DRENPA-3360 file (N, C-alpha, C; in nm, 2 decimals, always signed):
BEGIN
1 = XXXXXXXX = -7.38/-9.94/-2.56/-7.49/-9.97/-2.46/-7.45/-9.94/-2.32 ~ -7.33/-9.97/-2.29/-7.29/-9.95/-2.15/-7.28/-9.80/-2.11 ~ -7.23/-9.72/-2.21/-7.22/-9.58/-2.17/-7.35/-9.52/-2.15 ~ -7.45/-9.56/-2.22/-7.59/-9.51/-2.20/-7.65/-9.55/-2.07 ~ -7.62/-9.67/-2.03/-7.67/-9.72/-1.90/-7.60/-9.64/-1.79 ~ -7.47/-9.62/-1.81/-7.40/-9.54/-1.70/-7.45/-9.40/-1.70 ~ -7.49/-9.35/-1.81/-7.54/-9.21/-1.81/-7.67/-9.20/-1.74 ~ -7.76/-9.30/-1.77/-7.89/-9.30/-1.71/-7.88/-9.32/-1.55;
9 = XXXXXXXX = -7.79/-9.41/-1.52/-7.77/-9.43/-1.37/-7.72/-9.30/-1.30 ~ -7.62/-9.24/-1.36/-7.57/-9.12/-1.30/-7.67/-9.01/-1.30 ~ -7.75/-9.00/-1.41/-7.85/-8.90/-1.41/-7.96/-8.92/-1.30 ~ -7.99/-9.05/-1.29/-8.09/-9.08/-1.18/-8.04/-9.05/-1.04 ~ -7.92/-9.08/-1.03/-7.86/-9.06/-0.89/-7.85/-8.91/-0.87 ~ -7.82/-8.83/-0.97/-7.82/-8.68/-0.95/-7.96/-8.63/-0.91 ~ -8.06/-8.69/-0.98/-8.20/-8.64/-0.95/-8.24/-8.68/-0.81 ~ -8.20/-8.80/-0.76/-8.24/-8.84/-0.63/-8.16/-8.77/-0.52;
17 = XXXXXXXX = -8.04/-8.73/-0.56/-7.95/-8.66/-0.46/-7.98/-8.51/-0.45 ~ -8.05/-8.46/-0.55/-8.08/-8.32/-0.55/-8.16/-8.27/-0.43 ~ -8.27/-8.34/-0.39/-8.34/-8.29/-0.27/-8.26/-8.31/-0.14 ~ -8.17/-8.41/-0.14/-8.10/-8.44/-0.02/-7.98/-8.34/+0.00 ~ -7.94/-8.27/-0.10/-7.83/-8.18/-0.09/-7.87/-8.06/+0.00 ~ -8.00/-8.02/+0.00/-8.04/-7.91/+0.09/-8.05/-7.95/+0.23 ~ -8.07/-8.09/+0.26/-8.09/-8.13/+0.40/-7.96/-8.16/+0.47 ~ -7.87/-8.23/+0.41/-7.74/-8.26/+0.47/-7.66/-8.14/+0.48;
25 = XXXXXXXX = -7.60/-8.12/+0.59/-7.51/-8.01/+0.61/-7.36/-8.05/+0.59 ~ -7.28/-7.96/+0.60/-7.14/-7.98/+0.57/-7.08/-8.07/+0.68 ~ -7.12/-8.06/+0.81/-7.07/-8.14/+0.91/-7.10/-8.29/+0.89 ~ -7.22/-8.32/+0.84/-7.26/-8.46/+0.82/-7.18/-8.51/+0.70 ~ -7.16/-8.43/+0.60/-7.08/-8.48/+0.49/-6.94/-8.50/+0.53 ~ -6.89/-8.42/+0.62/-6.75/-8.44/+0.66/-6.74/-8.57/+0.74 ~ -6.84/-8.60/+0.83/-6.84/-8.72/+0.91/-6.86/-8.84/+0.82 ~ -6.92/-8.83/+0.71/-6.95/-8.95/+0.63/-6.87/-8.95/+0.50;
33 = XXXXXXXX = -6.77/-8.88/+0.49/-6.70/-8.87/+0.36/-6.62/-9.00/+0.33 ~ -6.59/-9.08/+0.43/-6.52/-9.21/+0.41/-6.62/-9.33/+0.41 ~ -6.75/-9.31/+0.41/-6.84/-9.42/+0.41/-6.85/-9.48/+0.27 ~ -6.87/-9.62/+0.27/-6.88/-9.69/+0.14/-7.02/-9.70/+0.09 ~ -7.12/-9.64/+0.17/-7.25/-9.65/+0.12/-7.27/-9.55/+0.01 ~ -7.34/-9.59/-0.09/-7.37/-9.50/-0.21/-7.44/-9.38/-0.16 ~ -7.43/-9.27/-0.23/-7.49/-9.15/-0.20/-7.64/-9.15/-0.21 ~ -7.69/-9.24/-0.30/-7.83/-9.25/-0.32/-7.91/-9.31/-0.20;
41 = XXXXXXXX = -7.83/-9.38/-0.11/-7.90/-9.44/+0.01/-7.86/-9.37/+0.14 ~ -7.79/-9.27/+0.13/-7.74/-9.21/+0.26/-7.85/-9.13/+0.33 ~ -7.95/-9.09/+0.26/-8.06/-9.02/+0.32/-8.14/-9.11/+0.41 ~ -8.13/-9.24/+0.39/-8.20/-9.34/+0.47/-8.14/-9.36/+0.60 ~ -8.01/-9.32/+0.62/-7.94/-9.34/+0.74/-7.95/-9.22/+0.84 ~ -8.03/-9.12/+0.81/-8.05/-9.01/+0.89/-8.12/-9.05/+1.02 ~ -8.07/-9.01/+1.14/-8.13/-9.05/+1.27/-8.25/-8.97/+1.29 ~ -8.35/-9.05/+1.34/-8.48/-8.99/+1.37/-8.47/-8.92/+1.51;
49 = XXXXXXXX = -8.53/-8.80/+1.53/-8.52/-8.74/+1.66/-8.59/-8.82/+1.77 ~ -8.53/-8.82/+1.89/-8.59/-8.89/+2.00/-8.70/-8.81/+2.07 ~ -8.79/-8.88/+2.13/-8.89/-8.81/+2.21/-8.83/-8.75/+2.34 ~ -8.87/-8.63/+2.38/-8.81/-8.57/+2.50/-8.84/-8.66/+2.63 ~ -8.74/-8.67/+2.71/-8.75/-8.74/+2.84/-8.78/-8.65/+2.95 ~ -8.89/-8.67/+3.03/-8.93/-8.58/+3.13/-8.90/-8.63/+3.27 ~ -8.88/-8.75/+3.29/-8.87/-8.80/+3.43/-8.74/-8.75/+3.50 ~ -8.63/-8.72/+3.42/-8.51/-8.67/+3.50/-8.54/-8.54/+3.56;
57 = XXXXXXXX = -8.63/-8.46/+3.50/-8.67/-8.33/+3.57/-8.73/-8.35/+3.70 ~ -8.81/-8.45/+3.71/-8.88/-8.48/+3.84/-8.77/-8.52/+3.95 ~ -8.67/-8.59/+3.91/-8.56/-8.63/+4.00/-8.49/-8.50/+4.04 ~ -8.46/-8.41/+3.95/-8.39/-8.29/+3.98/-8.48/-8.20/+4.07 ~ -8.61/-8.20/+4.04/-8.70/-8.12/+4.13/-8.70/-8.17/+4.27 ~ -8.69/-8.30/+4.29/-8.68/-8.36/+4.42/-8.56/-8.32/+4.50 ~ -8.45/-8.32/+4.42/-8.32/-8.28/+4.48/-8.32/-8.13/+4.52 ~ -8.39/-8.05/+4.43/-8.40/-7.90/+4.46/-8.48/-7.88/+4.59;
65 = XXXXXXXX = -8.59/-7.95/+4.60/-8.68/-7.93/+4.72/-8.60/-7.97/+4.84 ~ -8.53/-8.08/+4.84/-8.45/-8.13/+4.95/-8.34/-8.03/+4.99 ~ -8.27/-7.98/+4.88/-8.17/-7.88/+4.91/-8.22/-7.75/+4.97 ~ -8.34/-7.71/+4.92/-8.40/-7.58/+4.97/-8.44/-7.60/+5.12 ~ -8.49/-7.72/+5.15/-8.53/-7.75/+5.29/-8.40/-7.75/+5.38 ~ -8.29/-7.81/+5.32/-8.17/-7.81/+5.40/-8.11/-7.67/+5.42 ~ -8.13/-7.58/+5.32/-8.08/-7.44/+5.33/-8.16/-7.37/+5.44 ~ -8.30/-7.39/+5.44/-8.38/-7.33/+5.54/-8.34/-7.38/+5.68;
73 = XXXXXXXX = -8.32/-7.50/+5.69/-8.28/-7.56/+5.82/-8.15/-7.50/+5.87 ~ -8.05/-7.49/+5.77/-7.92/-7.43/+5.81/-7.94/-7.28/+5.85 ~ -8.03/-7.21/+5.78/-8.05/-7.07/+5.81/-8.11/-7.06/+5.95 ~ -8.20/-7.14/+5.98/-8.26/-7.14/+6.12/-8.15/-7.17/+6.22 ~ -8.06/-7.26/+6.19/-7.95/-7.29/+6.29/-7.86/-7.17/+6.30 ~ -7.83/-7.10/+6.19/-7.75/-6.98/+6.20/-7.82/-6.87/+6.28 ~ -7.95/-6.86/+6.27/-8.02/-6.76/+6.34/-8.01/-6.79/+6.49 ~ -8.03/-6.91/+6.53/-8.02/-6.95/+6.67/-7.88/-6.93/+6.72;
81 = XXXXXXXX = -7.78/-6.96/+6.63/-7.64/-6.94/+6.67/-7.61/-6.79/+6.69 ~ -7.67/-6.70/+6.60/-7.64/-6.56/+6.62/-7.71/-6.51/+6.75 ~ -7.83/-6.55/+6.78/-7.89/-6.51/+6.90/-7.81/-6.56/+7.02 ~ -7.76/-6.68/+7.01/-7.68/-6.74/+7.12/-7.55/-6.65/+7.14 ~ -7.49/-6.61/+7.03/-7.37/-6.53/+7.04/-7.40/-6.39/+7.10 ~ -7.51/-6.33/+7.06/-7.55/-6.20/+7.12/-7.58/-6.22/+7.26 ~ -7.65/-6.32/+7.30/-7.68/-6.35/+7.44/-7.55/-6.36/+7.53 ~ -7.45/-6.43/+7.47/-7.33/-6.45/+7.54/-7.25/-6.32/+7.56;
89 = XXXXXXXX = -7.26/-6.24/+7.45/-7.19/-6.10/+7.46/-7.26/-6.02/+7.56 ~ -7.40/-6.02/+7.57/-7.47/-5.95/+7.67/-7.44/-6.00/+7.81 ~ -7.43/-6.13/+7.83/-7.39/-6.18/+7.96/-7.25/-6.14/+8.00 ~ -7.16/-6.14/+7.90/-7.02/-6.10/+7.93/-7.02/-5.95/+7.96 ~ -7.10/-5.87/+7.90/-7.10/-5.72/+7.93/-7.15/-5.70/+8.07 ~ -7.26/-5.78/+8.11/-7.31/-5.77/+8.24/-7.21/-5.81/+8.35 ~ -7.13/-5.91/+8.31/-7.03/-5.95/+8.41/-6.92/-5.85/+8.42 ~ -6.88/-5.79/+8.31/-6.78/-5.68/+8.32/-6.83/-5.56/+8.39;
97 = XXXXXXXX = -6.96/-5.53/+8.37/-7.01/-5.41/+8.45/-7.02/-5.44/+8.60 ~ -7.06/-5.57/+8.63/-7.07/-5.60/+8.77/-6.93/-5.60/+8.83 ~ -6.83/-5.65/+8.75/-6.69/-5.64/+8.80/-6.64/-5.50/+8.83 ~ -6.68/-5.41/+8.74/-6.64/-5.27/+8.75/-6.71/-5.21/+8.88 ~ -6.84/-5.24/+8.89/-6.91/-5.18/+9.00/-6.86/-5.25/+9.14 ~ -6.81/-5.37/+9.13/-6.76/-5.43/+9.25/-6.64/-5.35/+9.31 ~ -6.56/-5.29/+9.22/-6.44/-5.22/+9.27/-6.46/-5.07/+9.28 ~ -6.53/-5.01/+9.19/-6.55/-4.86/+9.19/-6.70/-4.83/+9.19;
105 = XXXXXXXX = -6.78/-4.92/+9.24/-6.92/-4.89/+9.24/-6.97/-4.78/+9.33 ~ -6.91/-4.76/+9.44/-6.95/-4.65/+9.54/-6.92/-4.52/+9.48 ~ -6.80/-4.49/+9.42/-6.78/-4.36/+9.36/-6.88/-4.33/+9.25 ~ -6.90/-4.43/+9.16/-6.99/-4.41/+9.05/-7.13/-4.38/+9.10 ~ -7.18/-4.46/+9.20/-7.31/-4.44/+9.26/-7.32/-4.30/+9.32 ~ -7.22/-4.26/+9.39/-7.22/-4.12/+9.45/-7.22/-4.01/+9.34 ~ -7.14/-4.03/+9.23/-7.14/-3.94/+9.12/-7.28/-3.93/+9.06 ~ -7.34/-4.04/+9.03/-7.48/-4.04/+8.97/-7.58/-3.98/+9.06;
113 = XXXXXXXX = -7.57/-4.01/+9.19/-7.67/-3.94/+9.29/-7.64/-3.79/+9.30 ~ -7.51/-3.75/+9.29/-7.48/-3.61/+9.29/-7.54/-3.54/+9.17 ~ -7.52/-3.60/+9.05/-7.57/-3.54/+8.93/-7.72/-3.53/+8.94 ~ -7.79/-3.63/+8.98/-7.93/-3.64/+9.00/-7.98/-3.53/+9.09 ~ -7.91/-3.52/+9.21/-7.95/-3.41/+9.30/-7.93/-3.27/+9.25 ~ -7.82/-3.25/+9.17/-7.80/-3.12/+9.11/-7.91/-3.09/+9.01 ~ -7.95/-3.19/+8.93/-8.05/-3.17/+8.83/-8.19/-3.14/+8.89 ~ -8.22/-3.21/+9.00/-8.34/-3.18/+9.07/-8.34/-3.05/+9.14;
121 = XXXXXXXX = -8.22/-3.01/+9.19/-8.21/-2.88/+9.26/-8.23/-2.77/+9.16 ~ -8.17/-2.78/+9.04/-8.18/-2.68/+8.94/-8.33/-2.67/+8.89 ~ -8.39/-2.78/+8.88/-8.53/-2.79/+8.84/-8.62/-2.72/+8.94 ~ -8.60/-2.76/+9.07/-8.68/-2.70/+9.18/-8.65/-2.55/+9.19 ~ -8.53/-2.50/+9.17/-8.50/-2.36/+9.17/-8.57/-2.29/+9.06 ~ -8.56/-2.35/+8.94/-8.63/-2.28/+8.83/-8.78/-2.28/+8.85 ~ -8.84/-2.39/+8.90/-8.98/-2.39/+8.93/-9.02/-2.28/+9.03 ~ -8.93/-2.27/+9.13/-8.96/-2.17/+9.23/-8.95/-2.03/+9.18;
129 = XXXXXXXX = -8.86/-2.00/+9.09/-8.85/-1.87/+9.02/-8.97/-1.84/+8.94 ~ -9.01/-1.94/+8.86/-9.13/-1.92/+8.78/-9.26/-1.90/+8.86 ~ -9.27/-1.98/+8.97/-9.40/-1.97/+9.04/-9.40/-1.87/+9.15 ~ -9.29/-1.84/+9.22/-9.29/-1.76/+9.34/-9.20/-1.64/+9.34 ~ -9.16/-1.59/+9.22/-9.07/-1.47/+9.22/-9.15/-1.35/+9.25 ~ -9.11/-1.28/+9.36/-9.19/-1.15/+9.39/-9.14/-1.04/+9.30 ~ -9.21/-1.01/+9.20/-9.17/-0.91/+9.10/-9.16/-0.77/+9.16 ~ -9.26/-0.73/+9.24/-9.26/-0.60/+9.30/-9.15/-0.58/+9.40;
137 = XXXXXXXX = -9.12/-0.68/+9.48/-9.02/-0.67/+9.58/-8.88/-0.67/+9.51 ~ -8.86/-0.75/+9.41/-8.73/-0.75/+9.34/-8.71/-0.62/+9.27 ~ -8.81/-0.57/+9.21/-8.80/-0.44/+9.15/-8.76/-0.33/+9.25 ~ -8.82/-0.33/+9.36/-8.78/-0.23/+9.47/-8.63/-0.25/+9.51 ~ -8.59/-0.38/+9.52/-8.45/-0.41/+9.56/-8.36/-0.36/+9.45 ~ -8.39/-0.38/+9.33/-8.30/-0.34/+9.22/-8.29/-0.19/+9.22 ~ -8.40/-0.12/+9.24/-8.40/+0.03/+9.23/-8.31/+0.09/+9.35 ~ -8.34/+0.04/+9.47/-8.26/+0.09/+9.59/-8.12/+0.05/+9.58;
145 = XXXXXXXX = -8.08/-0.07/+9.54/-7.94/-0.11/+9.53/-7.87/-0.03/+9.42 ~ -7.95/-0.01/+9.31/-7.89/+0.06/+9.20/-7.86/+0.21/+9.24 ~ -7.95/+0.26/+9.32/-7.92/+0.40/+9.36/-7.79/+0.41/+9.44 ~ -7.77/+0.32/+9.53/-7.65/+0.32/+9.61/-7.53/+0.29/+9.52 ~ -7.54/+0.20/+9.43/-7.43/+0.17/+9.34/-7.40/+0.29/+9.25 ~ -7.50/+0.36/+9.21/-7.48/+0.48/+9.13/-7.41/+0.59/+9.21 ~ -7.45/+0.61/+9.34/-7.38/+0.71/+9.42/-7.23/+0.67/+9.43 ~ -7.20/+0.54/+9.45/-7.06/+0.50/+9.46/-6.98/+0.52/+9.33;
153 = XXXXXXXX = -7.05/+0.49/+9.22/-6.98/+0.51/+9.09/-6.96/+0.65/+9.06 ~ -7.05/+0.74/+9.10/-7.04/+0.88/+9.07/-6.93/+0.94/+9.15 ~ -6.91/+0.90/+9.27/-6.80/+0.96/+9.36/-6.67/+0.89/+9.33 ~ -6.67/+0.76/+9.32/-6.55/+0.68/+9.30/-6.57/+0.59/+9.18 ~ -6.53/+0.63/+9.06/-6.55/+0.54/+8.94/-6.48/+0.41/+8.96 ~ -6.54/+0.31/+8.89/-6.49/+0.17/+8.90/-6.49/+0.11/+9.03 ~ -6.57/+0.16/+9.12/-6.58/+0.10/+9.26/-6.65/-0.04/+9.25 ~ -6.73/-0.06/+9.15/-6.79/-0.20/+9.13/-6.70/-0.29/+9.06;
161 = XXXXXXXX = -6.64/-0.25/+8.95/-6.55/-0.34/+8.88/-6.42/-0.37/+8.95 ~ -6.39/-0.29/+9.05/-6.27/-0.32/+9.13/-6.29/-0.44/+9.22 ~ -6.41/-0.47/+9.26/-6.44/-0.57/+9.36/-6.57/-0.65/+9.31 ~ -6.56/-0.72/+9.20/-6.68/-0.79/+9.16/-6.72/-0.91/+9.25 ~ -6.61/-0.98/+9.30/-6.64/-1.09/+9.38/-6.70/-1.05/+9.52 ~ -6.65/-0.94/+9.57/-6.70/-0.90/+9.70/-6.85/-0.85/+9.68 ~ -6.88/-0.79/+9.57/-7.02/-0.75/+9.55/-7.11/-0.87/+9.53 ~ -7.06/-0.97/+9.46/-7.14/-1.10/+9.44/-7.16/-1.17/+9.58;
169 = XXXXXXXX = -7.06/-1.18/+9.66/-7.07/-1.24/+9.79/-7.17/-1.17/+9.88 ~ -7.17/-1.03/+9.87/-7.26/-0.95/+9.95/-7.40/-0.98/+9.90 ~ -7.43/-0.99/+9.77/-7.56/-1.02/+9.72/-7.61/-1.16/+9.76 ~ -7.52/-1.26/+9.76/-7.56/-1.39/+9.81/-7.59/-1.39/+9.96 ~ -7.51/-1.32/+10.03/-7.54/-1.31/+10.18/-7.68/-1.24/+10.20 ~ -7.71/-1.14/+10.13/-7.84/-1.08/+10.14/-7.95/-1.17/+10.10 ~ -7.94/-1.25/+10.00/-8.04/-1.35/+9.96/-8.06/-1.45/+10.07 ~ -7.94/-1.50/+10.12/-7.95/-1.60/+10.23/-8.02/-1.54/+10.35;
177 = XXXXXXXX = -8.00/-1.42/+10.38/-8.07/-1.35/+10.50/-8.22/-1.34/+10.47 ~ -8.26/-1.31/+10.35/-8.40/-1.29/+10.32/-8.47/-1.43/+10.33 ~ -8.40/-1.53/+10.28/-8.46/-1.67/+10.28/-8.45/-1.74/+10.42 ~ -8.39/-1.67/+10.52/-8.37/-1.72/+10.65/-8.27/-1.84/+10.66 ~ -8.18/-1.84/+10.56/-8.08/-1.95/+10.56/-7.97/-1.92/+10.67 ~ -7.95/-1.79/+10.70/-7.85/-1.75/+10.80/-7.92/-1.66/+10.90 ~ -7.86/-1.65/+11.02/-7.92/-1.56/+11.12/-7.89/-1.42/+11.10 ~ -7.96/-1.33/+11.17/-7.93/-1.19/+11.15/-7.79/-1.14/+11.21;
185 = XXXXXXXX = -7.75/-1.19/+11.32/-7.62/-1.15/+11.37/-7.51/-1.20/+11.27 ~ -7.52/-1.32/+11.22/-7.42/-1.36/+11.12/-7.42/-1.28/+10.99 ~ -7.54/-1.23/+10.96/-7.55/-1.14/+10.84/-7.48/-1.01/+10.86 ~ -7.50/-0.95/+10.98/-7.43/-0.83/+11.01/-7.28/-0.85/+11.02 ~ -7.24/-0.96/+11.07/-7.10/-1.00/+11.09/-7.03/-1.01/+10.95 ~ -7.10/-1.08/+10.86/-7.04/-1.09/+10.72/-7.03/-0.96/+10.65 ~ -7.13/-0.87/+10.67/-7.12/-0.74/+10.60/-7.00/-0.66/+10.66 ~ -6.99/-0.67/+10.79/-6.87/-0.60/+10.86/-6.74/-0.65/+10.81;
193 = XXXXXXXX = -6.74/-0.79/+10.80/-6.61/-0.85/+10.75/-6.58/-0.81/+10.61 ~ -6.68/-0.80/+10.52/-6.65/-0.76/+10.38/-6.60/-0.61/+10.38 ~ -6.65/-0.53/+10.46/-6.60/-0.39/+10.47/-6.45/-0.39/+10.52 ~ -6.43/-0.47/+10.63/-6.29/-0.47/+10.68/-6.19/-0.53/+10.58 ~ -6.24/-0.63/+10.50/-6.15/-0.69/+10.40/-6.11/-0.59/+10.29 ~ -6.21/-0.51/+10.25/-6.18/-0.41/+10.14/-6.10/-0.30/+10.20 ~ -6.12/-0.26/+10.32/-6.06/-0.14/+10.37/-5.92/-0.17/+10.43 ~ -5.90/-0.28/+10.50/-5.78/-0.30/+10.56/-5.68/-0.39/+10.48;
201 = XXXXXXXX = -5.73/-0.49/+10.41/-5.65/-0.58/+10.33/-5.62/-0.52/+10.19 ~ -5.73/-0.49/+10.12/-5.71/-0.44/+9.98/-5.68/-0.29/+9.98 ~ -5.68/-0.22/+10.09/-5.64/-0.08/+10.10/-5.72/+0.01/+10.01 ~ -5.85/-0.01/+10.01/-5.94/+0.07/+9.93/-6.00/+0.19/+10.01 ~ -6.06/+0.29/+9.95/-6.11/+0.40/+10.02/-6.24/+0.36/+10.09 ~ -6.30/+0.45/+10.17/-6.42/+0.42/+10.25/-6.54/+0.40/+10.16 ~ -6.55/+0.48/+10.05/-6.67/+0.47/+9.97/-6.67/+0.34/+9.89 ~ -6.56/+0.30/+9.84/-6.55/+0.17/+9.77/-6.57/+0.05/+9.86;
209 = XXXXXXXX = -6.51/+0.06/+9.98/-6.52/-0.05/+10.08/-6.66/-0.07/+10.13 ~ -6.73/+0.04/+10.16/-6.87/+0.03/+10.21/-6.97/+0.01/+10.11 ~ -6.94/+0.01/+9.98/-7.04/+0.00/+9.87/-7.12/-0.13/+9.88 ~ -7.05/-0.25/+9.89/-7.13/-0.38/+9.89/-7.22/-0.39/+10.01 ~ -7.18/-0.35/+10.12/-7.26/-0.36/+10.24/-7.38/-0.26/+10.24 ~ -7.35/-0.14/+10.19/-7.46/-0.04/+10.19/-7.56/-0.08/+10.08 ~ -7.52/-0.13/+9.97/-7.61/-0.18/+9.87/-7.70/-0.29/+9.91 ~ -7.64/-0.39/+9.99/-7.72/-0.50/+10.04/-7.82/-0.45/+10.14;
217 = XXXXXXXX = -7.78/-0.36/+10.23/-7.87/-0.31/+10.34/-7.98/-0.23/+10.27 ~ -7.95/-0.15/+10.17/-8.05/-0.07/+10.10/-8.15/-0.16/+10.03 ~ -8.11/-0.28/+9.98/-8.19/-0.36/+9.91/-8.28/-0.45/+9.99 ~ -8.23/-0.52/+10.09/-8.30/-0.62/+10.16/-8.33/-0.59/+10.31 ~ -8.29/-0.47/+10.35/-8.31/-0.43/+10.49/-8.46/-0.39/+10.52 ~ -8.48/-0.36/+10.65/-8.61/-0.31/+10.69/-8.62/-0.16/+10.64 ~ -8.74/-0.10/+10.63/-8.75/+0.03/+10.58/-8.66/+0.13/+10.65 ~ -8.65/+0.13/+10.79/-8.57/+0.22/+10.85/-8.42/+0.19/+10.83;
225 = XXXXXXXX = -8.38/+0.06/+10.81/-8.25/+0.03/+10.77/-8.21/+0.08/+10.63 ~ -8.31/+0.07/+10.54/-8.28/+0.13/+10.41/-8.26/+0.28/+10.41 ~ -8.34/+0.35/+10.49/-8.32/+0.49/+10.50/-8.19/+0.53/+10.56 ~ -8.15/+0.46/+10.67/-8.02/+0.49/+10.73/-7.91/+0.45/+10.64 ~ -7.92/+0.34/+10.57/-7.81/+0.30/+10.48/-7.79/+0.39/+10.36 ~ -7.90/+0.43/+10.30/-7.89/+0.53/+10.18/-7.84/+0.66/+10.23 ~ -7.89/+0.71/+10.34/-7.85/+0.84/+10.39/-7.71/+0.84/+10.44 ~ -7.67/+0.75/+10.51/-7.53/+0.74/+10.56/-7.43/+0.72/+10.45;
233 = XXXXXXXX = -7.47/+0.64/+10.35/-7.37/+0.62/+10.24/-7.36/+0.75/+10.15 ~ -7.48/+0.82/+10.14/-7.48/+0.94/+10.06/-7.39/+1.05/+10.13 ~ -7.40/+1.06/+10.26/-7.32/+1.15/+10.34/-7.17/+1.11/+10.33 ~ -7.14/+0.99/+10.34/-7.00/+0.94/+10.32/-6.95/+0.97/+10.18 ~ -7.03/+0.96/+10.08/-6.98/+0.98/+9.94/-6.96/+1.13/+9.92 ~ -7.05/+1.22/+9.98/-7.03/+1.36/+9.97/-6.90/+1.41/+10.04 ~ -6.88/+1.35/+10.16/-6.76/+1.39/+10.23/-6.63/+1.34/+10.15 ~ -6.64/+1.22/+10.10/-6.52/+1.17/+10.03/-6.50/+1.25/+9.90;
241 = XXXXXXXX = -6.61/+1.29/+9.84/-6.59/+1.37/+9.71/-6.54/+1.51/+9.74 ~ -6.57/+1.56/+9.86/-6.52/+1.70/+9.89/-6.37/+1.69/+9.92 ~ -6.32/+1.58/+9.96/-6.17/+1.57/+9.99/-6.09/+1.52/+9.87 ~ -6.15/+1.49/+9.76/-6.07/+1.45/+9.64/-6.01/+1.56/+9.57 ~ -5.90/+1.54/+9.51/-5.83/+1.64/+9.43/-5.86/+1.62/+9.28 ~ -5.84/+1.72/+9.20/-5.87/+1.71/+9.06/-5.78/+1.62/+8.99 ~ -5.66/+1.60/+9.03/-5.57/+1.51/+8.96/-5.62/+1.36/+8.98 ~ -5.67/+1.33/+9.09/-5.72/+1.19/+9.11/-5.84/+1.17/+9.02;
249 = XXXXXXXX = -5.93/+1.27/+9.00/-6.05/+1.25/+8.92/-6.01/+1.23/+8.77 ~ -5.91/+1.30/+8.72/-5.87/+1.29/+8.58/-5.79/+1.17/+8.55 ~ -5.72/+1.11/+8.65/-5.64/+0.99/+8.62/-5.72/+0.86/+8.62 ~ -5.85/+0.86/+8.65/-5.93/+0.74/+8.65/-6.00/+0.72/+8.52 ~ -6.00/+0.59/+8.47/-6.07/+0.55/+8.35/-6.19/+0.47/+8.39 ~ -6.30/+0.49/+8.32/-6.42/+0.42/+8.35/-6.42/+0.28/+8.29 ~ -6.48/+0.19/+8.37/-6.50/+0.05/+8.32/-6.64/+0.01/+8.37 ~ -6.72/-0.04/+8.27/-6.86/-0.07/+8.31/-6.87/-0.22/+8.33;
257 = XXXXXXXX = -6.91/-0.26/+8.45/-6.93/-0.40/+8.48/-7.05/-0.41/+8.58 ~ -7.16/-0.44/+8.53/-7.28/-0.45/+8.61/-7.27/-0.56/+8.71 ~ -7.31/-0.54/+8.84/-7.30/-0.64/+8.94/-7.39/-0.77/+8.91 ~ -7.33/-0.88/+8.94/-7.40/-1.01/+8.92/-7.53/-1.02/+9.00 ~ -7.54/-0.98/+9.12/-7.67/-1.00/+9.20/-7.78/-0.92/+9.13 ~ -7.76/-0.80/+9.08/-7.87/-0.73/+9.02/-7.90/-0.79/+8.88 ~ -7.81/-0.85/+8.81/-7.84/-0.92/+8.69/-7.92/-1.04/+8.72 ~ -7.89/-1.12/+8.82/-7.97/-1.23/+8.86/-8.11/-1.20/+8.90;
265 = XXXXXXXX = -8.13/-1.09/+8.97/-8.26/-1.05/+9.01/-8.34/-1.00/+8.89 ~ -8.28/-0.93/+8.79/-8.35/-0.89/+8.67/-8.38/-1.01/+8.59 ~ -8.29/-1.11/+8.58/-8.32/-1.23/+8.51/-8.44/-1.31/+8.57 ~ -8.44/-1.32/+8.70/-8.56/-1.38/+8.77/-8.69/-1.31/+8.73 ~ -8.69/-1.18/+8.74/-8.81/-1.11/+8.70/-8.85/-1.14/+8.56 ~ -8.75/-1.14/+8.47/-8.78/-1.17/+8.32/-8.84/-1.31/+8.30 ~ -8.78/-1.41/+8.37/-8.83/-1.54/+8.36/-8.97/-1.55/+8.41 ~ -9.00/-1.49/+8.53/-9.13/-1.50/+8.59/-9.23/-1.43/+8.49;
273 = XXXXXXXX = -9.20/-1.31/+8.44/-9.30/-1.25/+8.35/-9.32/-1.33/+8.22 ~ -9.21/-1.38/+8.17/-9.22/-1.46/+8.04/-9.30/-1.58/+8.06 ~ -9.28/-1.65/+8.18/-9.36/-1.77/+8.21/-9.51/-1.74/+8.23 ~ -9.53/-1.62/+8.29/-9.67/-1.58/+8.31/-9.74/-1.55/+8.18 ~ -9.66/-1.48/+8.09/-9.72/-1.44/+7.96/-9.74/-1.57/+7.88 ~ -9.65/-1.66/+7.88/-9.67/-1.79/+7.81/-9.79/-1.86/+7.86 ~ -9.81/-1.87/+7.99/-9.93/-1.93/+8.04/-10.06/-1.87/+8.00 ~ -10.06/-1.73/+8.00/-10.18/-1.67/+7.96/-10.21/-1.69/+7.81;
281 = XXXXXXXX = -10.10/-1.69/+7.73/-10.12/-1.72/+7.59/-10.16/-1.86/+7.56 ~ -10.11/-1.96/+7.64/-10.16/-2.09/+7.62/-10.30/-2.11/+7.66 ~ -10.34/-2.04/+7.77/-10.49/-2.05/+7.81/-10.57/-1.98/+7.70 ~ -10.52/-1.87/+7.64/-10.60/-1.81/+7.54/-10.62/-1.90/+7.42 ~ -10.51/-1.96/+7.38/-10.52/-2.06/+7.26/-10.62/-2.17/+7.29 ~ -10.62/-2.22/+7.42/-10.71/-2.33/+7.45/-10.85/-2.28/+7.45 ~ -10.88/-2.16/+7.50/-11.01/-2.11/+7.50/-11.06/-2.09/+7.35 ~ -10.97/-2.03/+7.27/-11.01/-2.00/+7.13/-11.03/-2.13/+7.06;
% end
């Protein structure tokens, strides 16, 4: 009788434990392996899940809001601090600049005024060229001066390239005389001085020495002065050419160097015509 009872009990326990075997995992079995509770009652000891607690989240949310406000407050303080630092650096730079100007302010001011005056002078000179360049008169000056220079180069090659600075000074003196910057006696004195410098100091021939003065007189002089200058220089060139030997003519090599005054006059004419053409084109575009 006892074996049969034991068999029934064990069979019943196996049937009751069969559905619980799929629920309990190995970790729970390992945790309860030393328990004295029978296996048939162990499913009753399974802990029920607790309901979720929500109120701690509200506490955390309050802390987050407070922390965010603190962060914004600190950021505003940092912005104020950055602006204060930049203002201090600006004040320090102003102080350093004032200190520099206290010691070397006058030279810097003079240099700035000099640069400003030079810029305004260049602008006024360019505006004068664009607005008031006498194209016909400058063309006449270029033609007459070029004729004298051509006579000198034909008789004495390299007479221009030998004395570029003297030719440039003569051109500047002629421009100053036309603009009434210098008096007429001073103008004639400078031309005579240029001839004496080339003839006596540089030991050049008469044609080369008289070339700058004759070109200036032919370009900017009165009509009768132009006739006298061109005729006299042509006669001097013919006489000098008649006295030259063939050996002197063969030993000379040609070098082309156009005089700067004629280049400046040609540039002024080009700027004036270009500005005039651009103005006409602009007006045409506005009308169309």
